[in-house]
C-alpha positions as CSV (number, residue, x, y, z in Angstrom):
1,A,-23.4,-0.3,14.1
2,Q,-20.9,-1.4,16.7
3,I,-17.8,0.5,17.8
4,S,-15.4,-1.1,20.3
5,G,-11.8,-1.2,21.5
6,N,-9.9,2.1,21.1
7,A,-11.7,3.0,17.9
8,W,-12.4,6.7,17.3
9,I,-15.2,8.2,15.3
10,Y,-15.1,12.0,14.9
11,G,-15.7,15.0,12.6
12,D,-18.7,14.5,10.4
13,A,-18.1,10.7,9.9
14,R,-21.2,8.5,9.8
15,I,-21.3,4.9,10.9
16,Y,-24.6,3.0,10.5
17,G,-26.2,-0.3,9.5
18,D,-24.4,-3.4,10.7
19,A,-20.9,-1.9,10.4
20,H,-18.3,-2.9,12.9
21,I,-15.4,-0.6,13.9
22,S,-12.8,-1.9,16.4
23,G,-9.2,-2.0,17.4
24,N,-7.4,1.3,17.0
25,A,-9.3,2.3,13.9
26,R,-9.9,6.0,13.2
27,I,-12.9,7.2,11.1
28,Y,-13.1,10.9,10.5
29,S,-13.8,13.9,8.2
30,D,-16.9,13.0,6.1
31,A,-16.2,9.3,5.8
32,W,-19.2,6.9,5.8
33,I,-19.1,3.3,6.9
34,F,-22.3,1.2,6.5
35,G,-23.7,-2.1,5.4
36,D,-21.8,-5.0,6.9
37,A,-18.4,-3.3,6.5
38,Q,-15.7,-4.0,9.1
39,I,-12.9,-1.6,10.0
40,F,-10.3,-2.8,12.5
41,G,-6.6,-2.8,13.4
42,D,-5.0,0.6,12.9
43,A,-6.9,1.4,9.8
44,Q,-7.8,5.1,9.0
45,I,-10.7,6.2,6.9
46,S,-11.1,9.9,6.1
47,G,-12.2,12.4,3.5
48,N,-15.3,11.5,1.6
49,A,-14.5,7.8,1.6
50,R,-17.4,5.4,1.5
51,I,-16.9,1.8,2.8
52,Y,-19.9,-0.5,2.5
53,G,-21.2,-4.0,1.6
54,D,-19.1,-6.7,3.1
55,A,-15.8,-4.8,2.7
56,Q,-13.1,-5.2,5.3
57,I,-10.3,-2.7,6.0
58,S,-7.6,-3.7,8.4
59,G,-3.9,-3.4,9.4
60,N,-2.4,0.0,8.9
61,A,-4.4,0.7,5.7
62,W,-5.3,4.3,5.0
63,I,-8.4,5.0,2.8
64,Y,-9.1,8.7,2.0
65,G,-10.3,11.2,-0.5
66,D,-13.3,10.1,-2.6
67,A,-12.4,6.3,-2.4
68,R,-15.3,3.8,-2.7
69,I,-14.6,0.4,-1.2
70,Y,-17.5,-2.1,-1.4
71,G,-18.6,-5.6,-2.1
72,D,-16.3,-8.3,-0.7
73,A,-13.2,-6.1,-1.0
74,Q,-10.5,-6.7,1.6
75,I,-7.7,-4.1,2.1
76,S,-5.1,-4.6,4.7
77,G,-1.4,-4.3,5.3
78,N,1.1,-1.6,6.1
79,A,0.7,1.9,4.9
80,W,3.6,3.4,3.0
81,N,5.5,6.2,4.9
82,V,6.2,7.7,1.5
83,S,4.7,6.9,-1.9
84,P,6.1,3.9,-3.7
85,L,9.0,4.9,-5.9
86,F,8.8,4.6,-9.7
87,I,11.8,5.3,-12.0
88,Q,12.0,4.8,-15.8
89,G,15.5,3.4,-16.4
90,S,17.2,3.3,-19.8
91,V,15.7,-0.1,-20.6
92,H,13.1,-1.0,-18.0
93,S,11.1,0.7,-15.3
94,L,11.8,0.1,-11.6
95,T,9.2,0.2,-8.8
96,N,9.0,-0.8,-5.2
97,A,5.2,-1.3,-5.1
98,K,5.6,-4.2,-2.6
99,H,7.5,-3.5,0.7
100,G,11.1,-4.8,0.6
101,H,10.9,-5.6,-3.1
102,I,11.9,-4.1,-6.4
103,Q,10.3,-4.9,-9.7
104,I,12.5,-4.2,-12.8
105,G,10.6,-4.9,-16.0
106,C,8.7,-8.2,-15.2
107,H,11.2,-9.4,-12.6
108,L,10.1,-9.0,-9.0
109,H,12.6,-9.9,-6.2
110,D,13.4,-8.7,-2.7
111,F,16.2,-6.2,-2.0
112,A,18.8,-8.9,-1.0
113,Y,18.3,-10.8,-4.3
114,W,18.7,-7.7,-6.4
115,K,21.8,-6.6,-4.5
116,K,23.4,-9.9,-5.1
117,H,22.2,-10.8,-8.6
118,F,21.6,-7.6,-10.5
119,R,24.7,-8.1,-12.7
120,A,23.7,-11.6,-13.7
121,V,20.1,-10.6,-14.4
122,G,21.3,-7.6,-16.5
123,C,23.6,-9.8,-18.5
124,A,20.9,-12.4,-19.1
125,N,18.6,-9.6,-20.4
126,G,21.3,-8.2,-22.8
127,Y,22.1,-5.0,-20.8
128,T,25.3,-3.2,-21.6
129,K,28.0,-2.7,-18.9
130,E,26.8,0.9,-18.6
131,Q,23.2,-0.1,-18.2
132,I,24.1,-2.7,-15.6
133,S,26.0,0.0,-13.7
134,E,23.0,2.3,-14.0
135,Y,20.6,-0.3,-12.6
136,G,23.0,-1.1,-9.8
137,K,22.9,2.5,-8.7
138,L,19.1,2.6,-8.9
139,I,18.8,-0.6,-6.9
140,T,21.1,1.0,-4.2
141,L,18.8,4.1,-4.2
142,F,15.6,1.9,-3.8
143,I,17.1,0.0,-0.9
144,A,18.2,3.2,0.8
145,I,14.7,4.7,0.5
146,G,12.9,1.5,1.3
147,K,14.5,0.8,4.7
């Protein structure tokens, strides 16, 4: 195994095989990294997580608990500061499972689009005036939380 950069390995974590840990990655608790796995960027691996095979974890990704990441899996991106929001509205559910975006039913758009077009989308989908008002308020909430 190779560890470079500002990477930290501590606790009871185990790194072995041809695994590469670099950047500002943090591996701790009882996490095991092995095989040809690569952990880099600001990724954090903890708990009883097992990363192996040709898996790559990067960016600000956080893997923890009893997670098992293996094969050719690639996980990257920005970690959420808070869990993604999910609300069941009177017609469709809303979620912000993608940064800066809201999905309502099967429509996924960024915050600016929803702020500008929610009335037209609601009308096109048969929402009542009260339902359009409801979704306008929920969109405002999602935008406030998502910034």
